[in-house]
C-alpha positions as CSV (number, residue, x, y, z in Angstrom):
1,M,-51.5,15.7,-49.7
2,G,-51.5,18.8,-47.4
3,L,-55.1,19.5,-48.0
4,F,-55.9,15.8,-47.2
5,M,-53.9,15.8,-43.9
6,A,-55.4,19.0,-42.9
7,S,-58.9,17.8,-43.6
8,L,-58.5,15.3,-40.9
9,F,-58.6,17.6,-38.3
10,L,-61.8,19.4,-39.3
11,P,-64.9,18.7,-37.1
12,R,-66.9,15.9,-38.3
13,T,-70.0,14.4,-37.3
14,A,-69.3,10.8,-38.2
15,A,-69.2,8.1,-35.5
16,G,-66.1,6.5,-36.4
17,H,-64.4,7.9,-33.3
18,T,-65.0,9.6,-29.7
19,L,-64.7,13.2,-30.0
20,G,-62.7,14.8,-27.1
21,L,-61.0,11.4,-26.5
22,S,-57.4,10.6,-27.4
23,V,-55.1,7.6,-26.3
24,A,-51.7,7.8,-25.2
25,E,-49.6,4.4,-24.8
26,F,-46.1,4.2,-23.4
27,D,-44.4,0.6,-23.7
28,V,-41.1,0.4,-21.5
29,T,-38.6,-2.0,-22.9
30,P,-36.5,-4.1,-20.8
31,E,-33.7,-2.3,-22.0
32,G,-34.9,1.0,-20.5
33,P,-36.2,3.2,-23.7
34,V,-39.9,3.9,-23.8
35,A,-41.9,3.6,-27.2
36,A,-44.9,6.2,-27.3
37,H,-47.8,6.0,-29.5
38,L,-50.2,9.1,-29.1
39,T,-53.6,8.7,-31.3
40,F,-55.8,11.8,-31.7
41,A,-59.3,11.8,-33.2
42,S,-59.9,13.9,-36.1
43,A,-61.7,16.8,-34.4
44,E,-58.9,17.3,-31.8
45,P,-57.5,20.6,-31.0
46,L,-54.0,19.6,-32.9
47,R,-55.9,21.1,-36.0
48,G,-54.1,24.2,-34.8
49,T,-50.9,22.5,-35.3
50,P,-49.2,22.4,-38.7
51,L,-48.8,19.0,-39.8
52,R,-45.1,19.0,-40.8
53,D,-42.9,16.6,-38.9
54,E,-40.8,19.4,-37.4
55,D,-43.9,21.1,-35.9
56,L,-45.2,17.8,-34.8
57,S,-41.9,16.8,-33.2
58,A,-41.8,20.3,-31.4
59,F,-45.4,19.7,-30.4
60,L,-44.2,16.5,-28.4
61,Q,-41.0,17.8,-27.2
62,A,-42.9,20.8,-25.4
63,G,-46.0,18.8,-24.8
64,V,-44.9,15.3,-23.4
65,D,-42.5,14.6,-20.5
66,V,-41.1,11.1,-19.6
67,T,-38.8,10.5,-16.8
68,A,-37.3,7.6,-15.1
69,D,-36.5,8.0,-11.3
70,G,-37.1,11.7,-11.9
71,T,-34.6,12.0,-14.6
72,R,-35.9,13.5,-17.8
73,C,-35.6,11.0,-20.8
74,A,-34.5,12.5,-24.1
75,G,-37.1,12.2,-26.6
76,T,-37.0,11.5,-30.4
77,F,-39.7,11.9,-32.7
78,Q,-40.2,8.7,-34.8
79,G,-43.0,9.8,-37.4
80,S,-46.7,10.2,-37.9
81,S,-49.4,8.1,-39.6
82,T,-53.3,8.3,-40.1
83,T,-55.5,5.8,-38.5
84,E,-58.3,3.8,-39.5
85,A,-60.9,6.2,-37.9
86,D,-59.2,9.2,-39.8
87,G,-57.1,10.2,-36.7
88,L,-53.7,10.9,-36.3
89,Q,-50.9,8.8,-34.5
90,L,-47.6,10.4,-33.4
91,D,-44.7,7.9,-32.6
92,A,-41.9,8.8,-30.4
93,R,-39.0,7.4,-28.3
94,Y,-37.7,8.2,-25.1
95,D,-34.2,7.2,-24.1
96,C,-34.9,6.2,-20.5
97,R,-32.0,4.4,-18.6
98,A,-32.2,0.5,-17.8
99,G,-33.2,-0.6,-14.3
100,A,-35.4,2.4,-13.3
101,S,-37.8,1.7,-10.3
102,Q,-40.4,4.4,-11.8
103,I,-41.7,5.9,-14.8
104,D,-43.6,9.0,-14.9
105,V,-45.4,10.5,-17.8
106,T,-46.7,14.0,-18.0
107,L,-48.9,15.1,-20.8
108,Y,-48.5,18.9,-20.6
109,Y,-50.4,19.6,-23.9
110,L,-53.8,18.5,-22.1
111,S,-53.9,21.9,-20.5
112,D,-54.1,23.5,-24.3
113,L,-57.0,21.4,-25.2
114,S,-60.7,21.8,-24.5
115,P,-62.0,21.7,-20.7
116,G,-64.0,18.3,-21.8
117,H,-61.1,16.7,-23.4
118,R,-60.0,13.3,-21.7
119,E,-57.0,11.2,-22.4
120,V,-56.8,7.6,-22.0
121,A,-53.2,6.9,-21.0
122,R,-51.4,3.6,-20.0
123,I,-47.9,2.6,-19.3
124,V,-46.9,-1.0,-19.9
125,A,-43.6,-2.7,-18.8
126,S,-42.8,-6.5,-18.4
127,G,-44.6,-7.5,-15.4
128,A,-46.4,-4.2,-14.5
129,S,-48.9,-1.8,-15.9
130,V,-51.2,1.2,-15.0
131,E,-53.7,3.0,-16.8
132,G,-55.4,6.4,-16.2
133,L,-58.0,8.7,-17.7
134,L,-56.2,12.1,-17.6
135,S,-57.3,15.7,-18.3
136,A,-56.2,19.3,-17.9
137,T,-56.4,18.9,-14.0
138,R,-54.8,15.5,-14.0
139,R,-51.7,15.3,-16.4
140,Q,-49.7,12.8,-14.7
141,L,-49.3,9.0,-14.9
142,T,-47.1,6.8,-12.7
143,L,-45.9,3.3,-13.0
144,K,-43.7,1.5,-10.3
145,L,-41.7,-0.9,-12.1
146,P,-40.7,-4.5,-10.5
147,A,-37.1,-4.2,-8.9
148,R,-34.7,-5.4,-11.9
149,V,-31.8,-5.3,-9.6
150,D,-33.4,-7.9,-7.1
151,R,-34.3,-10.0,-10.3
152,D,-30.6,-9.8,-11.2
153,D,-29.3,-10.8,-7.8
154,A,-31.7,-13.7,-7.5
155,R,-30.6,-15.0,-11.0
156,A,-26.9,-14.4,-9.7
157,R,-27.6,-16.2,-6.5
158,K,-29.2,-19.3,-8.3
159,G,-26.1,-19.4,-10.6
160,L,-23.8,-19.4,-7.9
161,Q,-25.8,-22.3,-6.0
162,L,-25.8,-24.3,-9.0
163,E,-22.1,-23.7,-9.3
164,I,-21.4,-24.9,-5.7
165,L,-23.8,-28.0,-6.1
166,S,-21.9,-28.8,-9.4
167,A,-18.5,-28.6,-7.7
168,A,-19.7,-30.9,-4.6
169,F,-21.2,-33.3,-7.0
170,V,-17.5,-33.7,-8.8
171,V,-15.9,-33.9,-5.6
172,F,-18.5,-36.5,-4.4
173,M,-18.0,-38.6,-7.6
174,V,-14.2,-38.4,-7.5
175,A,-14.1,-39.6,-3.8
176,L,-16.4,-42.4,-4.6
177,L,-14.2,-43.6,-7.5
178,V,-11.1,-43.5,-5.5
179,W,-12.9,-45.5,-2.5
180,R,-14.0,-48.1,-5.1
181,W,-10.6,-48.2,-6.7
182,R,-9.1,-48.9,-3.3
183,A,-11.7,-51.3,-2.5
184,T,-11.2,-53.4,-5.5
185,R,-7.3,-53.3,-5.0
186,K,-7.7,-55.0,-1.5
187,T,-10.0,-57.8,-2.7
188,T,-8.0,-59.0,-5.8
189,P,-6.1,-62.3,-5.6
190,G,-2.8,-60.7,-6.2
191,A,-3.2,-58.3,-3.6
192,R,-3.9,-61.0,-0.7
193,G,-1.3,-63.1,-2.1
194,D,1.1,-60.3,-1.8
195,Q,-0.3,-59.5,1.8
196,S,0.0,-63.4,3.0
197,S,3.6,-63.8,1.6
198,R,4.6,-61.1,3.8
């Protein structure tokens, strides 16, 4: 198994992937944490990194930085798997706080790759996304997130308005029932007879 995994990172001439190109995807969940998926082609310089989980975890810890509003998000290695094109995918989770207005991703490992290496990176969140082509001279990608607090305030205002309208409707219906009850009492024969006898 070890020889098979190591062979994935030997140079190949097959056209199943683009040499010198990798993909990094970061999905921001509504709760805050970021799920990361980094896919490397078989000829990437990762062949110099041992393919044990603890080594790949150390590679991500040192080479990938995710921050939410400037605060570093703790990263956890989630495992690795091979891709259909004989590449390697590394999965990680970054525990960012909920309600952040900006997510920054910095791929420090790009400085250690060959000068011609390019990384297609994207950050995706509900209602927003950004994509860029990163390299050793441009290692950071930033996504401005929609203001979650504003959305929560808007929902709270709508809820308050609905409560006020509901209360006003109840008061109106009670007043209408009281008015009709009084009008009915005034027009009944018994009520008129009582008034005429007086």
